[in-house]
C-alpha positions as CSV (number, residue, x, y, z in Angstrom):
1,M,19.5,-21.4,-10.6
2,R,19.5,-17.7,-9.8
3,H,21.3,-16.4,-6.7
4,H,20.5,-13.0,-5.2
5,H,21.5,-10.6,-2.4
6,V,19.3,-8.6,-0.1
7,I,19.5,-4.9,0.9
8,K,17.2,-3.2,3.4
9,T,14.4,-0.9,2.6
10,V,11.1,-0.4,4.2
11,T,8.6,0.1,1.5
12,K,6.8,-3.1,0.6
13,S,6.7,-2.4,-3.2
14,E,10.3,-1.3,-3.3
15,I,11.9,-4.1,-1.1
16,Q,15.2,-4.7,-2.9
17,L,16.5,-8.3,-3.2
18,K,19.8,-6.6,-4.1
19,K,22.2,-7.8,-6.8
20,D,21.6,-11.0,-8.7
21,I,24.3,-13.1,-10.3
22,D,24.2,-10.7,-13.3
23,A,24.7,-7.7,-11.0
24,K,21.1,-6.5,-11.5
25,D,18.9,-5.1,-8.7
26,V,15.9,-7.4,-8.0
27,P,12.9,-5.5,-6.4
28,L,10.1,-7.5,-5.0
29,R,7.8,-5.9,-7.7
30,K,9.6,-8.2,-10.2
31,F,7.4,-10.9,-8.9
32,K,4.2,-8.9,-9.1
33,G,1.2,-10.9,-10.4
34,K,2.7,-14.2,-9.3
35,V,1.9,-16.5,-6.4
36,L,4.9,-16.7,-4.1
37,L,6.0,-19.4,-1.6
38,I,8.7,-17.7,0.6
39,V,10.9,-20.0,2.7
40,N,13.8,-19.6,5.0
41,V,16.1,-22.4,4.2
42,A,19.2,-24.1,5.7
43,S,21.6,-26.8,4.4
44,R,22.2,-28.8,7.6
45,C,18.8,-29.1,9.1
46,G,16.8,-32.4,9.6
47,L,14.1,-30.9,7.4
48,T,16.5,-29.9,4.6
49,S,16.4,-33.0,2.3
50,S,12.6,-33.4,2.3
51,N,11.9,-29.7,1.9
52,Y,14.4,-29.0,-0.9
53,S,13.3,-32.1,-2.8
54,E,9.6,-31.2,-2.5
55,L,10.2,-27.5,-3.3
56,S,12.1,-28.4,-6.4
57,H,9.2,-30.7,-7.4
58,L,6.6,-28.0,-6.9
59,Y,8.6,-25.4,-8.8
60,E,9.1,-27.7,-11.8
61,K,5.3,-28.4,-11.8
62,Y,4.0,-24.9,-11.4
63,K,6.7,-22.5,-12.6
64,T,5.0,-21.9,-15.9
65,Q,1.7,-21.1,-14.2
66,G,2.6,-17.9,-12.4
67,F,4.2,-19.5,-9.4
68,E,7.6,-18.7,-7.8
69,I,9.5,-20.0,-4.8
70,L,11.8,-17.5,-3.1
71,A,14.3,-19.2,-0.8
72,F,16.2,-17.2,1.9
73,P,19.1,-18.9,3.6
74,C,19.3,-18.1,7.3
75,N,21.9,-19.2,9.9
76,Q,19.8,-18.2,13.0
77,F,18.6,-21.7,13.9
78,G,21.3,-23.9,15.3
79,G,23.9,-22.5,13.0
80,Q,22.6,-24.8,10.3
81,E,23.4,-22.5,7.3
82,P,27.1,-21.6,8.0
83,G,28.3,-21.8,4.4
84,S,29.1,-19.0,2.0
85,N,26.7,-18.0,-0.7
86,G,28.6,-20.0,-3.2
87,E,28.5,-23.1,-1.0
88,I,24.8,-22.7,-0.4
89,K,24.2,-22.4,-4.2
90,Q,26.4,-25.4,-5.0
91,F,24.6,-27.5,-2.4
92,A,21.1,-26.6,-3.6
93,C,21.8,-26.8,-7.3
94,T,23.9,-29.9,-7.3
95,R,22.1,-32.1,-4.7
96,F,18.5,-31.0,-5.3
97,K,18.6,-29.5,-8.8
98,A,17.0,-26.3,-7.4
99,E,16.1,-23.8,-10.1
100,F,14.0,-21.4,-8.0
101,P,15.6,-18.1,-6.9
102,I,17.8,-18.3,-3.8
103,F,18.9,-15.1,-2.1
104,D,21.7,-13.9,0.1
105,K,21.8,-15.1,3.7
106,V,19.4,-13.0,5.9
107,D,18.2,-12.6,9.4
108,V,14.5,-13.4,9.9
109,N,14.4,-12.4,13.6
110,G,16.0,-9.7,15.7
111,P,17.1,-6.2,15.0
112,S,18.7,-7.0,11.6
113,T,15.5,-8.8,10.2
114,A,15.4,-8.5,6.4
115,P,12.7,-6.1,5.2
116,V,10.9,-8.9,3.3
117,Y,10.5,-10.8,6.6
118,Q,9.4,-7.6,8.5
119,F,6.6,-7.4,5.9
120,L,5.7,-11.1,6.0
121,K,5.6,-11.3,9.8
122,S,3.6,-8.1,10.2
123,S,1.1,-9.4,7.6
124,A,0.6,-12.9,9.0
125,G,1.2,-13.0,12.7
126,G,-1.3,-15.7,13.6
127,F,-0.7,-18.3,16.2
128,L,2.9,-18.5,15.2
129,G,3.4,-14.9,16.4
130,D,6.0,-12.4,15.2
131,I,8.9,-14.9,15.6
132,I,10.1,-17.3,12.9
133,K,10.4,-20.5,14.9
134,W,12.8,-22.6,12.8
135,N,14.2,-23.3,9.4
136,F,11.7,-23.9,6.5
137,E,8.8,-21.8,7.8
138,K,6.7,-20.9,4.8
139,F,4.6,-17.9,3.7
140,L,2.1,-18.1,0.7
141,V,1.6,-14.7,-1.0
142,D,-1.1,-14.3,-3.6
143,K,-0.7,-12.6,-6.9
144,N,-1.9,-9.3,-5.4
145,G,0.9,-9.3,-2.8
146,K,-1.3,-10.4,0.1
147,V,0.0,-13.0,2.6
148,V,-2.8,-15.6,2.6
149,E,-1.2,-18.4,4.6
150,R,1.6,-19.0,7.0
151,Y,2.9,-22.6,7.5
152,P,5.1,-23.9,10.4
153,P,8.4,-25.7,9.5
154,T,6.8,-29.1,9.9
155,T,4.3,-28.5,7.1
156,S,5.9,-29.9,4.0
157,P,5.6,-28.3,0.5
158,F,3.5,-31.3,-0.6
159,Q,1.1,-30.7,2.2
160,I,0.7,-27.1,1.1
161,E,0.0,-28.3,-2.4
162,A,-2.6,-30.7,-1.0
163,N,-4.3,-28.1,1.2
164,K,-6.7,-26.7,-1.4
165,H,-9.9,-25.2,0.0
166,T,-12.7,-27.4,-1.3
167,I,-16.4,-26.7,-1.5
168,I,-18.8,-29.6,-2.0
169,L,-22.1,-28.5,-3.6
170,M,-24.9,-30.9,-3.0
171,Q,-28.7,-31.3,-3.7
172,T,-30.2,-34.3,-2.0
173,S,-33.5,-34.3,-3.8
174,H,-35.2,-32.7,-6.8
175,N,-36.6,-30.0,-4.4
176,K,-34.3,-27.0,-4.9
177,A,-34.7,-26.2,-1.2
178,S,-32.5,-29.2,-0.5
179,R,-29.5,-27.5,-2.0
180,T,-26.6,-27.0,0.4
181,F,-22.8,-26.8,0.5
182,M,-20.0,-27.9,2.8
183,D,-16.5,-26.4,2.8
184,Y,-13.2,-27.9,3.8
185,D,-9.6,-26.9,4.1
186,S,-8.4,-29.7,1.7
187,I,-9.6,-32.2,-0.9
188,S,-8.8,-35.0,1.6
189,Q,-11.0,-33.5,4.3
190,A,-13.8,-33.0,1.7
191,M,-13.7,-36.7,0.7
192,D,-13.6,-37.6,4.4
193,G,-16.7,-35.4,4.9
194,I,-18.6,-37.1,2.1
195,C,-17.8,-40.5,3.6
196,G,-18.9,-39.3,7.0
197,L,-22.2,-38.0,5.5
198,Y,-22.9,-41.5,4.0
199,E,-21.9,-43.2,7.3
200,R,-24.3,-41.0,9.2
201,K,-27.1,-42.0,6.8
202,L,-26.3,-45.7,7.3
203,R,-26.5,-45.2,11.1
204,E,-29.9,-43.5,10.8
205,L,-31.1,-46.4,8.7
206,N,-29.5,-49.1,10.9
207,P,-29.6,-47.7,14.5
208,A,-29.2,-51.2,16.0
209,I,-25.9,-51.9,14.1
210,R,-22.9,-50.8,16.2
211,D,-20.2,-51.2,13.6
212,I,-21.1,-49.8,10.2
213,S,-19.3,-51.2,7.1
214,Y,-19.7,-50.6,3.4
215,D,-17.8,-51.0,0.2
216,I,-17.0,-48.5,-2.5
217,G,-19.9,-49.6,-4.6
218,D,-22.3,-48.6,-1.8
219,L,-20.7,-45.2,-1.5
220,Y,-20.9,-44.7,-5.3
221,N,-24.6,-45.6,-5.2
222,F,-25.1,-43.0,-2.5
223,I,-23.4,-40.3,-4.5
224,D,-25.2,-41.3,-7.7
225,G,-28.5,-41.2,-5.8
226,L,-28.2,-37.5,-5.0
227,A,-30.0,-35.1,-7.3
228,D,-26.7,-33.3,-7.8
229,M,-23.2,-33.2,-6.4
230,S,-20.1,-31.2,-7.6
231,A,-17.0,-29.6,-6.2
232,L,-15.1,-26.3,-6.4
233,V,-11.4,-26.6,-5.6
234,Y,-9.2,-23.6,-5.1
235,D,-6.1,-23.6,-7.3
236,H,-3.3,-21.5,-5.7
237,S,-1.5,-21.2,-9.1
238,I,-4.3,-19.3,-10.7
239,Q,-6.0,-17.9,-7.6
240,A,-9.4,-19.3,-8.6
241,Y,-11.8,-22.1,-8.0
242,L,-11.9,-24.9,-10.5
243,P,-15.2,-27.0,-10.9
244,Y,-15.3,-30.8,-10.8
245,D,-18.2,-33.1,-11.4
246,R,-19.7,-36.1,-9.6
247,Q,-17.4,-38.6,-11.4
248,W,-14.3,-36.8,-10.2
249,I,-15.7,-36.9,-6.6
250,K,-16.2,-40.6,-6.9
251,Q,-12.6,-41.1,-8.1
252,R,-11.2,-39.0,-5.3
253,T,-13.3,-40.8,-2.6
254,L,-11.9,-44.1,-3.9
255,R,-8.3,-42.7,-3.7
256,H,-9.1,-41.4,-0.2
257,L,-10.4,-44.7,1.1
258,Q,-7.5,-46.6,-0.5
259,K,-5.0,-44.3,1.3
260,L,-6.8,-44.9,4.6
261,A,-6.6,-48.6,4.1
262,H,-2.9,-48.5,3.9
């Protein structure tokens, strides 16, 4: 695992992530062209174990696909990152097998806020405002250096992976005028939307029935009965939408319903 330090500069493209373990300067531009997940971490937080475990899993899965995780230790929240750089590195590498870059301890709020966090907060204020609320807040930066999402501490890395913008393309009949689309924030929401579409049709056909029920075969028949149905799912690692066919949609609706059943 690499371990770095931070120095202050104000120019976005020249933000220095100071000396690495090999005494080399690490400018932010080193990560140009990559998708970044930037996280303020702590070793003694209630969110530590789950976040470090999931971050390590995501890094292992996507590190060869232009994805980097940049972790910034911070002791501003409950004094939950009191250790030295060596202790922080030992903790992350030994307990969680972290291989992603971990930097020198920084401030993410206040007058000594690190330049990288000045940039992140000014680029993605949103409902969270200009203040980092707690450990493990996350920023997703696309390969062009634009902050595209900001996640609160309670959003886990696995949830971020699951939140892939999904567009369902549908044609209900052979009339091209029946073409339409529905877009959702995640695959799960898209599958829920397809189920809801079928349930609304059942209610229209059976207005006297209060409680609608169906099995997966009925849902499959509905999907197969459409003139066309496909999906476009945004892949953060390549910054592009990937196409999926009707069979994939059927498989994902089954997984979605099985998950709801448990």
